[in-house]
mmCIF file of the N, C-alpha and C atoms, coordinates in Angstrom:
data_MODEL
# 
_entry.id   MODEL 
# 
loop_
_atom_site.group_PDB 
_atom_site.id 
_atom_site.type_symbol 
_atom_site.label_atom_id 
_atom_site.label_alt_id 
_atom_site.label_comp_id 
_atom_site.label_asym_id 
_atom_site.label_entity_id 
_atom_site.label_seq_id 
_atom_site.pdbx_PDB_ins_code 
_atom_site.Cartn_x 
_atom_site.Cartn_y 
_atom_site.Cartn_z 
_atom_site.occupancy 
_atom_site.B_iso_or_equiv 
_atom_site.pdbx_formal_charge 
_atom_site.auth_seq_id 
_atom_site.auth_comp_id 
_atom_site.auth_asym_id 
_atom_site.auth_atom_id 
_atom_site.pdbx_PDB_model_num 
ATOM 1   N N  . MET A 1 1  ? 129.304 126.280 121.419 1.00 0.00 ? 1  MET A N  1 
ATOM 2   C CA . MET A 1 1  ? 130.552 125.759 120.923 1.00 0.00 ? 1  MET A CA 1 
ATOM 3   C C  . MET A 1 1  ? 130.251 124.676 119.903 1.00 0.00 ? 1  MET A C  1 
ATOM 4   N N  . VAL A 1 2  ? 131.191 124.398 119.032 1.00 0.00 ? 2  VAL A N  1 
ATOM 5   C CA . VAL A 1 2  ? 130.994 123.378 118.008 1.00 0.00 ? 2  VAL A CA 1 
ATOM 6   C C  . VAL A 1 2  ? 130.627 122.062 118.688 1.00 0.00 ? 2  VAL A C  1 
ATOM 7   N N  . GLY A 1 3  ? 129.594 121.406 118.164 1.00 0.00 ? 3  GLY A N  1 
ATOM 8   C CA . GLY A 1 3  ? 129.103 120.156 118.726 1.00 0.00 ? 3  GLY A CA 1 
ATOM 9   C C  . GLY A 1 3  ? 127.930 120.327 119.670 1.00 0.00 ? 3  GLY A C  1 
ATOM 10  N N  . SER A 1 4  ? 127.652 121.560 120.107 1.00 0.00 ? 4  SER A N  1 
ATOM 11  C CA . SER A 1 4  ? 126.508 121.797 120.987 1.00 0.00 ? 4  SER A CA 1 
ATOM 12  C C  . SER A 1 4  ? 125.217 121.537 120.228 1.00 0.00 ? 4  SER A C  1 
ATOM 13  N N  . GLN A 1 5  ? 124.225 121.005 120.949 1.00 0.00 ? 5  GLN A N  1 
ATOM 14  C CA . GLN A 1 5  ? 122.954 120.661 120.318 1.00 0.00 ? 5  GLN A CA 1 
ATOM 15  C C  . GLN A 1 5  ? 122.035 121.869 120.213 1.00 0.00 ? 5  GLN A C  1 
ATOM 16  N N  . VAL A 1 6  ? 121.263 121.864 119.133 1.00 0.00 ? 6  VAL A N  1 
ATOM 17  C CA . VAL A 1 6  ? 120.268 122.894 118.865 1.00 0.00 ? 6  VAL A CA 1 
ATOM 18  C C  . VAL A 1 6  ? 118.970 122.185 118.505 1.00 0.00 ? 6  VAL A C  1 
ATOM 19  N N  . ILE A 1 7  ? 117.859 122.614 119.100 1.00 0.00 ? 7  ILE A N  1 
ATOM 20  C CA . ILE A 1 7  ? 116.553 122.092 118.702 1.00 0.00 ? 7  ILE A CA 1 
ATOM 21  C C  . ILE A 1 7  ? 116.009 123.026 117.626 1.00 0.00 ? 7  ILE A C  1 
ATOM 22  N N  . CYS A 1 8  ? 115.843 122.483 116.417 1.00 0.00 ? 8  CYS A N  1 
ATOM 23  C CA . CYS A 1 8  ? 115.316 123.243 115.282 1.00 0.00 ? 8  CYS A CA 1 
ATOM 24  C C  . CYS A 1 8  ? 113.881 122.787 115.030 1.00 0.00 ? 8  CYS A C  1 
ATOM 25  N N  . PRO A 1 9  ? 112.917 123.709 114.971 1.00 0.00 ? 9  PRO A N  1 
ATOM 26  C CA . PRO A 1 9  ? 111.539 123.298 114.736 1.00 0.00 ? 9  PRO A CA 1 
ATOM 27  C C  . PRO A 1 9  ? 111.311 122.688 113.354 1.00 0.00 ? 9  PRO A C  1 
ATOM 28  N N  . PHE A 1 10 ? 112.230 122.928 112.423 1.00 0.00 ? 10 PHE A N  1 
ATOM 29  C CA . PHE A 1 10 ? 112.100 122.381 111.072 1.00 0.00 ? 10 PHE A CA 1 
ATOM 30  C C  . PHE A 1 10 ? 112.848 121.071 110.889 1.00 0.00 ? 10 PHE A C  1 
ATOM 31  N N  . HIS A 1 11 ? 113.961 120.880 111.612 1.00 0.00 ? 11 HIS A N  1 
ATOM 32  C CA . HIS A 1 11 ? 114.851 119.743 111.365 1.00 0.00 ? 11 HIS A CA 1 
ATOM 33  C C  . HIS A 1 11 ? 115.127 118.872 112.581 1.00 0.00 ? 11 HIS A C  1 
ATOM 34  N N  . GLY A 1 12 ? 114.523 119.145 113.717 1.00 0.00 ? 12 GLY A N  1 
ATOM 35  C CA . GLY A 1 12 ? 114.760 118.353 114.921 1.00 0.00 ? 12 GLY A CA 1 
ATOM 36  C C  . GLY A 1 12 ? 116.065 118.752 115.595 1.00 0.00 ? 12 GLY A C  1 
ATOM 37  N N  . THR A 1 13 ? 116.719 117.781 116.232 1.00 0.00 ? 13 THR A N  1 
ATOM 38  C CA . THR A 1 13 ? 117.971 118.060 116.935 1.00 0.00 ? 13 THR A CA 1 
ATOM 39  C C  . THR A 1 13 ? 119.123 118.132 115.944 1.00 0.00 ? 13 THR A C  1 
ATOM 40  N N  . THR A 1 14 ? 119.828 119.250 115.953 1.00 0.00 ? 14 THR A N  1 
ATOM 41  C CA . THR A 1 14 ? 120.991 119.456 115.091 1.00 0.00 ? 14 THR A CA 1 
ATOM 42  C C  . THR A 1 14 ? 122.160 119.869 115.986 1.00 0.00 ? 14 THR A C  1 
ATOM 43  N N  . VAL A 1 15 ? 123.321 120.118 115.395 1.00 0.00 ? 15 VAL A N  1 
ATOM 44  C CA . VAL A 1 15 ? 124.481 120.563 116.173 1.00 0.00 ? 15 VAL A CA 1 
ATOM 45  C C  . VAL A 1 15 ? 125.122 121.779 115.514 1.00 0.00 ? 15 VAL A C  1 
ATOM 46  N N  . ILE A 1 16 ? 125.840 122.544 116.306 1.00 0.00 ? 16 ILE A N  1 
ATOM 47  C CA . ILE A 1 16 ? 126.607 123.676 115.786 1.00 0.00 ? 16 ILE A CA 1 
ATOM 48  C C  . ILE A 1 16 ? 127.841 123.120 115.083 1.00 0.00 ? 16 ILE A C  1 
ATOM 49  N N  . VAL A 1 17 ? 128.085 123.583 113.850 1.00 0.00 ? 17 VAL A N  1 
ATOM 50  C CA . VAL A 1 17 ? 129.183 123.021 113.051 1.00 0.00 ? 17 VAL A CA 1 
ATOM 51  C C  . VAL A 1 17 ? 130.304 124.013 112.741 1.00 0.00 ? 17 VAL A C  1 
ATOM 52  N N  . THR A 1 18 ? 130.100 125.305 112.983 1.00 0.00 ? 18 THR A N  1 
ATOM 53  C CA . THR A 1 18 ? 131.176 126.273 112.772 1.00 0.00 ? 18 THR A CA 1 
ATOM 54  C C  . THR A 1 18 ? 131.413 127.048 114.061 1.00 0.00 ? 18 THR A C  1 
ATOM 55  N N  . GLY A 1 19 ? 132.643 127.573 114.206 1.00 0.00 ? 19 GLY A N  1 
ATOM 56  C CA . GLY A 1 19 ? 132.972 128.314 115.416 1.00 0.00 ? 19 GLY A CA 1 
ATOM 57  C C  . GLY A 1 19 ? 134.225 129.146 115.236 1.00 0.00 ? 19 GLY A C  1 
ATOM 58  N N  . SER A 1 20 ? 134.614 129.814 116.296 1.00 0.00 ? 20 SER A N  1 
ATOM 59  C CA . SER A 1 20 ? 135.763 130.717 116.300 1.00 0.00 ? 20 SER A CA 1 
ATOM 60  C C  . SER A 1 20 ? 137.070 129.964 116.100 1.00 0.00 ? 20 SER A C  1 
ATOM 61  N N  . SER A 1 21 ? 137.953 130.551 115.304 1.00 0.00 ? 21 SER A N  1 
ATOM 62  C CA . SER A 1 21 ? 139.279 129.951 115.119 1.00 0.00 ? 21 SER A CA 1 
ATOM 63  C C  . SER A 1 21 ? 140.246 130.379 116.220 1.00 0.00 ? 21 SER A C  1 
ATOM 64  N N  . SER A 1 22 ? 139.838 131.338 117.063 1.00 0.00 ? 22 SER A N  1 
ATOM 65  C CA . SER A 1 22 ? 140.775 131.873 118.054 1.00 0.00 ? 22 SER A CA 1 
ATOM 66  C C  . SER A 1 22 ? 140.432 131.567 119.510 1.00 0.00 ? 22 SER A C  1 
ATOM 67  N N  . LEU A 1 23 ? 139.243 131.018 119.786 1.00 0.00 ? 23 LEU A N  1 
ATOM 68  C CA . LEU A 1 23 ? 138.857 130.759 121.172 1.00 0.00 ? 23 LEU A CA 1 
ATOM 69  C C  . LEU A 1 23 ? 138.191 129.400 121.281 1.00 0.00 ? 23 LEU A C  1 
ATOM 70  N N  . ARG A 1 24 ? 138.658 128.606 122.244 1.00 0.00 ? 24 ARG A N  1 
ATOM 71  C CA . ARG A 1 24 ? 138.104 127.269 122.475 1.00 0.00 ? 24 ARG A CA 1 
ATOM 72  C C  . ARG A 1 24 ? 137.678 127.124 123.928 1.00 0.00 ? 24 ARG A C  1 
ATOM 73  N N  . LEU A 1 25 ? 136.618 126.338 124.134 1.00 0.00 ? 25 LEU A N  1 
ATOM 74  C CA . LEU A 1 25 ? 136.177 125.914 125.457 1.00 0.00 ? 25 LEU A CA 1 
ATOM 75  C C  . LEU A 1 25 ? 136.066 124.405 125.429 1.00 0.00 ? 25 LEU A C  1 
ATOM 76  N N  . GLU A 1 26 ? 136.618 123.757 126.431 1.00 0.00 ? 26 GLU A N  1 
ATOM 77  C CA . GLU A 1 26 ? 136.580 122.297 126.510 1.00 0.00 ? 26 GLU A CA 1 
ATOM 78  C C  . GLU A 1 26 ? 137.075 121.650 125.217 1.00 0.00 ? 26 GLU A C  1 
ATOM 79  N N  . GLY A 1 27 ? 138.068 122.297 124.585 1.00 0.00 ? 27 GLY A N  1 
ATOM 80  C CA . GLY A 1 27 ? 138.689 121.756 123.382 1.00 0.00 ? 27 GLY A CA 1 
ATOM 81  C C  . GLY A 1 27 ? 137.951 122.020 122.084 1.00 0.00 ? 27 GLY A C  1 
ATOM 82  N N  . GLN A 1 28 ? 136.822 122.720 122.138 1.00 0.00 ? 28 GLN A N  1 
ATOM 83  C CA . GLN A 1 28 ? 136.023 122.988 120.940 1.00 0.00 ? 28 GLN A CA 1 
ATOM 84  C C  . GLN A 1 28 ? 135.964 124.491 120.659 1.00 0.00 ? 28 GLN A C  1 
ATOM 85  N N  . PRO A 1 29 ? 135.916 124.877 119.376 1.00 0.00 ? 29 PRO A N  1 
ATOM 86  C CA . PRO A 1 29 ? 135.754 126.294 119.050 1.00 0.00 ? 29 PRO A CA 1 
ATOM 87  C C  . PRO A 1 29 ? 134.426 126.829 119.594 1.00 0.00 ? 29 PRO A C  1 
ATOM 88  N N  . VAL A 1 30 ? 134.453 128.033 120.147 1.00 0.00 ? 30 VAL A N  1 
ATOM 89  C CA . VAL A 1 30 ? 133.206 128.640 120.616 1.00 0.00 ? 30 VAL A CA 1 
ATOM 90  C C  . VAL A 1 30 ? 132.385 129.096 119.412 1.00 0.00 ? 30 VAL A C  1 
ATOM 91  N N  . ALA A 1 31 ? 131.071 129.071 119.570 1.00 0.00 ? 31 ALA A N  1 
ATOM 92  C CA . ALA A 1 31 ? 130.169 129.548 118.519 1.00 0.00 ? 31 ALA A CA 1 
ATOM 93  C C  . ALA A 1 31 ? 129.867 131.019 118.771 1.00 0.00 ? 31 ALA A C  1 
ATOM 94  N N  . THR A 1 32 ? 129.784 131.772 117.690 1.00 0.00 ? 32 THR A N  1 
ATOM 95  C CA . THR A 1 32 ? 129.466 133.189 117.781 1.00 0.00 ? 32 THR A CA 1 
ATOM 96  C C  . THR A 1 32 ? 128.288 133.491 116.858 1.00 0.00 ? 32 THR A C  1 
ATOM 97  N N  . ILE A 1 33 ? 127.765 134.689 116.990 1.00 0.00 ? 33 ILE A N  1 
ATOM 98  C CA . ILE A 1 33 ? 126.687 135.111 116.109 1.00 0.00 ? 33 ILE A CA 1 
ATOM 99  C C  . ILE A 1 33 ? 127.158 134.941 114.659 1.00 0.00 ? 33 ILE A C  1 
ATOM 100 N N  . GLY A 1 34 ? 126.313 134.362 113.820 1.00 0.00 ? 34 GLY A N  1 
ATOM 101 C CA . GLY A 1 34 ? 126.662 134.120 112.424 1.00 0.00 ? 34 GLY A CA 1 
ATOM 102 C C  . GLY A 1 34 ? 127.144 132.712 112.135 1.00 0.00 ? 34 GLY A C  1 
ATOM 103 N N  . ASP A 1 35 ? 127.506 131.942 113.193 1.00 0.00 ? 35 ASP A N  1 
ATOM 104 C CA . ASP A 1 35 ? 127.927 130.557 112.956 1.00 0.00 ? 35 ASP A CA 1 
ATOM 105 C C  . ASP A 1 35 ? 126.728 129.696 112.572 1.00 0.00 ? 35 ASP A C  1 
ATOM 106 N N  . LYS A 1 36 ? 127.024 128.504 112.027 1.00 0.00 ? 36 LYS A N  1 
ATOM 107 C CA . LYS A 1 36 ? 126.005 127.643 111.415 1.00 0.00 ? 36 LYS A CA 1 
ATOM 108 C C  . LYS A 1 36 ? 125.776 126.357 112.195 1.00 0.00 ? 36 LYS A C  1 
ATOM 109 N N  . THR A 1 37 ? 124.578 125.798 111.977 1.00 0.00 ? 37 THR A N  1 
ATOM 110 C CA . THR A 1 37 ? 124.237 124.479 112.506 1.00 0.00 ? 37 THR A CA 1 
ATOM 111 C C  . THR A 1 37 ? 124.224 123.478 111.356 1.00 0.00 ? 37 THR A C  1 
ATOM 112 N N  . SER A 1 38 ? 124.110 122.196 111.704 1.00 0.00 ? 38 SER A N  1 
ATOM 113 C CA . SER A 1 38 ? 124.139 121.149 110.680 1.00 0.00 ? 38 SER A CA 1 
ATOM 114 C C  . SER A 1 38 ? 122.931 121.176 109.761 1.00 0.00 ? 38 SER A C  1 
ATOM 115 N N  . CYS A 1 39 ? 121.864 121.889 110.126 1.00 0.00 ? 39 CYS A N  1 
ATOM 116 C CA . CYS A 1 39 ? 120.710 122.001 109.225 1.00 0.00 ? 39 CYS A CA 1 
ATOM 117 C C  . CYS A 1 39 ? 120.792 123.256 108.361 1.00 0.00 ? 39 CYS A C  1 
ATOM 118 N N  . GLY A 1 40 ? 121.866 124.041 108.535 1.00 0.00 ? 40 GLY A N  1 
ATOM 119 C CA . GLY A 1 40 ? 122.044 125.251 107.736 1.00 0.00 ? 40 GLY A CA 1 
ATOM 120 C C  . GLY A 1 40 ? 121.562 126.520 108.402 1.00 0.00 ? 40 GLY A C  1 
ATOM 121 N N  . ALA A 1 41 ? 121.011 126.411 109.611 1.00 0.00 ? 41 ALA A N  1 
ATOM 122 C CA . ALA A 1 41 ? 120.549 127.601 110.327 1.00 0.00 ? 41 ALA A CA 1 
ATOM 123 C C  . ALA A 1 41 ? 121.745 128.441 110.775 1.00 0.00 ? 41 ALA A C  1 
ATOM 124 N N  . THR A 1 42 ? 121.494 129.728 110.984 1.00 0.00 ? 42 THR A N  1 
ATOM 125 C CA . THR A 1 42 ? 122.505 130.674 111.434 1.00 0.00 ? 42 THR A CA 1 
ATOM 126 C C  . THR A 1 42 ? 122.168 131.146 112.843 1.00 0.00 ? 42 THR A C  1 
ATOM 127 N N  . ILE A 1 43 ? 123.171 131.196 113.723 1.00 0.00 ? 43 ILE A N  1 
ATOM 128 C CA . ILE A 1 43 ? 122.961 131.719 115.074 1.00 0.00 ? 43 ILE A CA 1 
ATOM 129 C C  . ILE A 1 43 ? 122.741 133.225 114.970 1.00 0.00 ? 43 ILE A C  1 
ATOM 130 N N  . ILE A 1 44 ? 121.615 133.704 115.552 1.00 0.00 ? 44 ILE A N  1 
ATOM 131 C CA . ILE A 1 44 ? 121.261 135.120 115.418 1.00 0.00 ? 44 ILE A CA 1 
ATOM 132 C C  . ILE A 1 44 ? 121.200 135.865 116.750 1.00 0.00 ? 44 ILE A C  1 
ATOM 133 N N  . SER A 1 45 ? 121.321 135.159 117.886 1.00 0.00 ? 45 SER A N  1 
ATOM 134 C CA . SER A 1 45 ? 121.381 135.859 119.175 1.00 0.00 ? 45 SER A CA 1 
ATOM 135 C C  . SER A 1 45 ? 122.565 135.330 119.962 1.00 0.00 ? 45 SER A C  1 
ATOM 136 N N  . SER A 1 46 ? 123.095 136.178 120.849 1.00 0.00 ? 46 SER A N  1 
ATOM 137 C CA . SER A 1 46 ? 124.312 135.812 121.574 1.00 0.00 ? 46 SER A CA 1 
ATOM 138 C C  . SER A 1 46 ? 124.519 136.781 122.728 1.00 0.00 ? 46 SER A C  1 
ATOM 139 N N  . SER A 1 47 ? 125.615 136.595 123.463 1.00 0.00 ? 47 SER A N  1 
ATOM 140 C CA . SER A 1 47 ? 125.929 137.440 124.615 1.00 0.00 ? 47 SER A CA 1 
ATOM 141 C C  . SER A 1 47 ? 126.513 138.776 124.171 1.00 0.00 ? 47 SER A C  1 
ATOM 142 N N  . PRO A 1 48 ? 125.891 139.880 124.557 1.00 0.00 ? 48 PRO A N  1 
ATOM 143 C CA . PRO A 1 48 ? 126.468 141.177 124.200 1.00 0.00 ? 48 PRO A CA 1 
ATOM 144 C C  . PRO A 1 48 ? 127.693 141.536 125.047 1.00 0.00 ? 48 PRO A C  1 
ATOM 145 N N  . GLN A 1 49 ? 127.910 140.818 126.163 1.00 0.00 ? 49 GLN A N  1 
ATOM 146 C CA . GLN A 1 49 ? 129.015 141.148 127.061 1.00 0.00 ? 49 GLN A CA 1 
ATOM 147 C C  . GLN A 1 49 ? 130.320 140.423 126.747 1.00 0.00 ? 49 GLN A C  1 
ATOM 148 N N  . THR A 1 50 ? 130.281 139.329 125.980 1.00 0.00 ? 50 THR A N  1 
ATOM 149 C CA . THR A 1 50 ? 131.494 138.560 125.695 1.00 0.00 ? 50 THR A CA 1 
ATOM 150 C C  . THR A 1 50 ? 131.637 138.352 124.201 1.00 0.00 ? 50 THR A C  1 
ATOM 151 N N  . SER A 1 51 ? 132.892 138.337 123.725 1.00 0.00 ? 51 SER A N  1 
ATOM 152 C CA . SER A 1 51 ? 133.086 138.182 122.286 1.00 0.00 ? 51 SER A CA 1 
ATOM 153 C C  . SER A 1 51 ? 134.372 137.433 121.983 1.00 0.00 ? 51 SER A C  1 
ATOM 154 N N  . SER A 1 52 ? 134.434 136.918 120.763 1.00 0.00 ? 52 SER A N  1 
ATOM 155 C CA . SER A 1 52 ? 135.634 136.300 120.210 1.00 0.00 ? 52 SER A CA 1 
ATOM 156 C C  . SER A 1 52 ? 135.860 136.937 118.850 1.00 0.00 ? 52 SER A C  1 
ATOM 157 N N  . CYS A 1 53 ? 137.010 137.566 118.664 1.00 0.00 ? 53 CYS A N  1 
ATOM 158 C CA . CYS A 1 53 ? 137.324 138.284 117.411 1.00 0.00 ? 53 CYS A CA 1 
ATOM 159 C C  . CYS A 1 53 ? 136.256 139.323 117.086 1.00 0.00 ? 53 CYS A C  1 
ATOM 160 N N  . GLY A 1 54 ? 135.708 139.964 118.123 1.00 0.00 ? 54 GLY A N  1 
ATOM 161 C CA . GLY A 1 54 ? 134.715 141.005 117.930 1.00 0.00 ? 54 GLY A CA 1 
ATOM 162 C C  . GLY A 1 54 ? 133.298 140.518 117.720 1.00 0.00 ? 54 GLY A C  1 
ATOM 163 N N  . LEU A 1 55 ? 133.080 139.197 117.696 1.00 0.00 ? 55 LEU A N  1 
ATOM 164 C CA . LEU A 1 55 ? 131.738 138.648 117.506 1.00 0.00 ? 55 LEU A CA 1 
ATOM 165 C C  . LEU A 1 55 ? 131.194 138.133 118.834 1.00 0.00 ? 55 LEU A C  1 
ATOM 166 N N  . PRO A 1 56 ? 129.948 138.485 119.181 1.00 0.00 ? 56 PRO A N  1 
ATOM 167 C CA . PRO A 1 56 ? 129.365 138.017 120.434 1.00 0.00 ? 56 PRO A CA 1 
ATOM 168 C C  . PRO A 1 56 ? 129.269 136.487 120.486 1.00 0.00 ? 56 PRO A C  1 
ATOM 169 N N  . ILE A 1 57 ? 129.572 135.906 121.652 1.00 0.00 ? 57 ILE A N  1 
ATOM 170 C CA . ILE A 1 57 ? 129.582 134.453 121.842 1.00 0.00 ? 57 ILE A CA 1 
ATOM 171 C C  . ILE A 1 57 ? 128.170 133.939 122.119 1.00 0.00 ? 57 ILE A C  1 
ATOM 172 N N  . ALA A 1 58 ? 127.815 132.817 121.478 1.00 0.00 ? 58 ALA A N  1 
ATOM 173 C CA . ALA A 1 58 ? 126.507 132.187 121.666 1.00 0.00 ? 58 ALA A CA 1 
ATOM 174 C C  . ALA A 1 58 ? 126.485 131.390 122.964 1.00 0.00 ? 58 ALA A C  1 
ATOM 175 N N  . ARG A 1 59 ? 125.281 131.309 123.580 1.00 0.00 ? 59 ARG A N  1 
ATOM 176 C CA . ARG A 1 59 ? 125.092 130.611 124.848 1.00 0.00 ? 59 ARG A CA 1 
ATOM 177 C C  . ARG A 1 59 ? 123.884 129.686 124.766 1.00 0.00 ? 59 ARG A C  1 
ATOM 178 N N  . ILE A 1 60 ? 123.754 128.814 125.762 1.00 0.00 ? 60 ILE A N  1 
ATOM 179 C CA . ILE A 1 60 ? 122.540 128.012 125.880 1.00 0.00 ? 60 ILE A CA 1 
ATOM 180 C C  . ILE A 1 60 ? 121.363 128.977 125.950 1.00 0.00 ? 60 ILE A C  1 
ATOM 181 N N  . GLY A 1 61 ? 120.314 128.693 125.172 1.00 0.00 ? 61 GLY A N  1 
ATOM 182 C CA . GLY A 1 61 ? 119.137 129.555 125.135 1.00 0.00 ? 61 GLY A CA 1 
ATOM 183 C C  . GLY A 1 61 ? 119.132 130.548 123.990 1.00 0.00 ? 61 GLY A C  1 
ATOM 184 N N  . ASP A 1 62 ? 120.289 130.776 123.366 1.00 0.00 ? 62 ASP A N  1 
ATOM 185 C CA . ASP A 1 62 ? 120.323 131.677 122.214 1.00 0.00 ? 62 ASP A CA 1 
ATOM 186 C C  . ASP A 1 62 ? 119.674 131.004 121.011 1.00 0.00 ? 62 ASP A C  1 
ATOM 187 N N  . ARG A 1 63 ? 119.309 131.807 120.012 1.00 0.00 ? 63 ARG A N  1 
ATOM 188 C CA . ARG A 1 63 ? 118.459 131.338 118.914 1.00 0.00 ? 63 ARG A CA 1 
ATOM 189 C C  . ARG A 1 63 ? 119.136 131.362 117.554 1.00 0.00 ? 63 ARG A C  1 
ATOM 190 N N  . THR A 1 64 ? 118.503 130.597 116.638 1.00 0.00 ? 64 THR A N  1 
ATOM 191 C CA . THR A 1 64 ? 118.918 130.583 115.234 1.00 0.00 ? 64 THR A CA 1 
ATOM 192 C C  . THR A 1 64 ? 117.831 131.220 114.378 1.00 0.00 ? 64 THR A C  1 
ATOM 193 N N  . ASN A 1 65 ? 118.149 131.454 113.112 1.00 0.00 ? 65 ASN A N  1 
ATOM 194 C CA . ASN A 1 65 ? 117.159 132.038 112.203 1.00 0.00 ? 65 ASN A CA 1 
ATOM 195 C C  . ASN A 1 65 ? 116.065 131.051 111.810 1.00 0.00 ? 65 ASN A C  1 
ATOM 196 N N  . HIS A 1 66 ? 116.168 129.785 112.202 1.00 0.00 ? 66 HIS A N  1 
ATOM 197 C CA . HIS A 1 66 ? 115.092 128.803 112.017 1.00 0.00 ? 66 HIS A CA 1 
ATOM 198 C C  . HIS A 1 66 ? 114.204 128.752 113.258 1.00 0.00 ? 66 HIS A C  1 
ATOM 199 N N  . CYS A 1 67 ? 114.355 129.701 114.178 1.00 0.00 ? 67 CYS A N  1 
ATOM 200 C CA . CYS A 1 67 ? 113.669 129.720 115.477 1.00 0.00 ? 67 CYS A CA 1 
ATOM 201 C C  . CYS A 1 67 ? 114.135 128.587 116.384 1.00 0.00 ? 67 CYS A C  1 
ATOM 202 N N  . GLY A 1 68 ? 115.323 128.054 116.108 1.00 0.00 ? 68 GLY A N  1 
ATOM 203 C CA . GLY A 1 68 ? 115.910 127.014 116.948 1.00 0.00 ? 68 GLY A CA 1 
ATOM 204 C C  . GLY A 1 68 ? 116.515 127.608 118.206 1.00 0.00 ? 68 GLY A C  1 
ATOM 205 N N  . ILE A 1 69 ? 116.749 126.725 119.200 1.00 0.00 ? 69 ILE A N  1 
ATOM 206 C CA . ILE A 1 69 ? 117.316 127.134 120.481 1.00 0.00 ? 69 ILE A CA 1 
ATOM 207 C C  . ILE A 1 69 ? 118.514 126.249 120.803 1.00 0.00 ? 69 ILE A C  1 
ATOM 208 N N  . ILE A 1 70 ? 119.632 126.875 121.186 1.00 0.00 ? 70 ILE A N  1 
ATOM 209 C CA . ILE A 1 70 ? 120.810 126.120 121.628 1.00 0.00 ? 70 ILE A CA 1 
ATOM 210 C C  . ILE A 1 70 ? 120.481 125.505 122.986 1.00 0.00 ? 70 ILE A C  1 
ATOM 211 N N  . ILE A 1 71 ? 120.643 124.167 123.111 1.00 0.00 ? 71 ILE A N  1 
ATOM 212 C CA . ILE A 1 71 ? 120.243 123.496 124.353 1.00 0.00 ? 71 ILE A CA 1 
ATOM 213 C C  . ILE A 1 71 ? 121.401 122.883 125.134 1.00 0.00 ? 71 ILE A C  1 
ATOM 214 N N  . THR A 1 72 ? 122.596 122.803 124.556 1.00 0.00 ? 72 THR A N  1 
ATOM 215 C CA . THR A 1 72 ? 123.754 122.315 125.310 1.00 0.00 ? 72 THR A CA 1 
ATOM 216 C C  . THR A 1 72 ? 124.929 123.251 125.064 1.00 0.00 ? 72 THR A C  1 
ATOM 217 N N  . GLY A 1 73 ? 125.936 123.143 125.931 1.00 0.00 ? 73 GLY A N  1 
ATOM 218 C CA . GLY A 1 73 ? 127.112 123.997 125.784 1.00 0.00 ? 73 GLY A CA 1 
ATOM 219 C C  . GLY A 1 73 ? 128.206 123.574 126.736 1.00 0.00 ? 73 GLY A C  1 
ATOM 220 N N  . ALA A 1 74 ? 129.155 124.455 126.961 1.00 0.00 ? 74 ALA A N  1 
ATOM 221 C CA . ALA A 1 74 ? 130.293 124.162 127.840 1.00 0.00 ? 74 ALA A CA 1 
ATOM 222 C C  . ALA A 1 74 ? 129.829 124.076 129.286 1.00 0.00 ? 74 ALA A C  1 
ATOM 223 N N  . SER A 1 75 ? 130.227 123.016 129.970 1.00 0.00 ? 75 SER A N  1 
ATOM 224 C CA . SER A 1 75 ? 129.854 122.869 131.379 1.00 0.00 ? 75 SER A CA 1 
ATOM 225 C C  . SER A 1 75 ? 130.801 123.628 132.303 1.00 0.00 ? 75 SER A C  1 
ATOM 226 N N  . SER A 1 76 ? 131.946 124.055 131.783 1.00 0.00 ? 76 SER A N  1 
ATOM 227 C CA . SER A 1 76 ? 132.950 124.705 132.627 1.00 0.00 ? 76 SER A CA 1 
ATOM 228 C C  . SER A 1 76 ? 132.944 126.227 132.532 1.00 0.00 ? 76 SER A C  1 
ATOM 229 N N  . CYS A 1 77 ? 131.997 126.792 131.798 1.00 0.00 ? 77 CYS A N  1 
ATOM 230 C CA . CYS A 1 77 ? 131.980 128.242 131.589 1.00 0.00 ? 77 CYS A CA 1 
ATOM 231 C C  . CYS A 1 77 ? 130.543 128.736 131.619 1.00 0.00 ? 77 CYS A C  1 
ATOM 232 N N  . ILE A 1 78 ? 130.295 129.793 132.377 1.00 0.00 ? 78 ILE A N  1 
ATOM 233 C CA . ILE A 1 78 ? 128.959 130.379 132.445 1.00 0.00 ? 78 ILE A CA 1 
ATOM 234 C C  . ILE A 1 78 ? 129.047 131.816 131.945 1.00 0.00 ? 78 ILE A C  1 
ATOM 235 N N  . LEU A 1 79 ? 128.258 132.133 130.908 1.00 0.00 ? 79 LEU A N  1 
ATOM 236 C CA . LEU A 1 79 ? 128.185 133.493 130.365 1.00 0.00 ? 79 LEU A CA 1 
ATOM 237 C C  . LEU A 1 79 ? 126.797 134.035 130.631 1.00 0.00 ? 79 LEU A C  1 
ATOM 238 N N  . LEU A 1 80 ? 126.718 135.244 131.126 1.00 0.00 ? 80 LEU A N  1 
ATOM 239 C CA . LEU A 1 80 ? 125.418 135.863 131.403 1.00 0.00 ? 80 LEU A CA 1 
ATOM 240 C C  . LEU A 1 80 ? 125.003 136.767 130.280 1.00 0.00 ? 80 LEU A C  1 
# 
């Protein structure tokens, strides 16, 4: 979700800055495959079982094209 932290091997700790306009968790837009981080990386892995507007939702542990890893997320929702 927007504001979640990502560890980027090139830029250190960054945050997700774009997300879905139609689905929110804990008041923030959820991040989906293709969304961006503050260092410009793109989320490239996500949950194949859940989606927002047809795009798979990103989870803790999913990756960016900078080989970054999402390390924080919604505490009230668990996606497998």
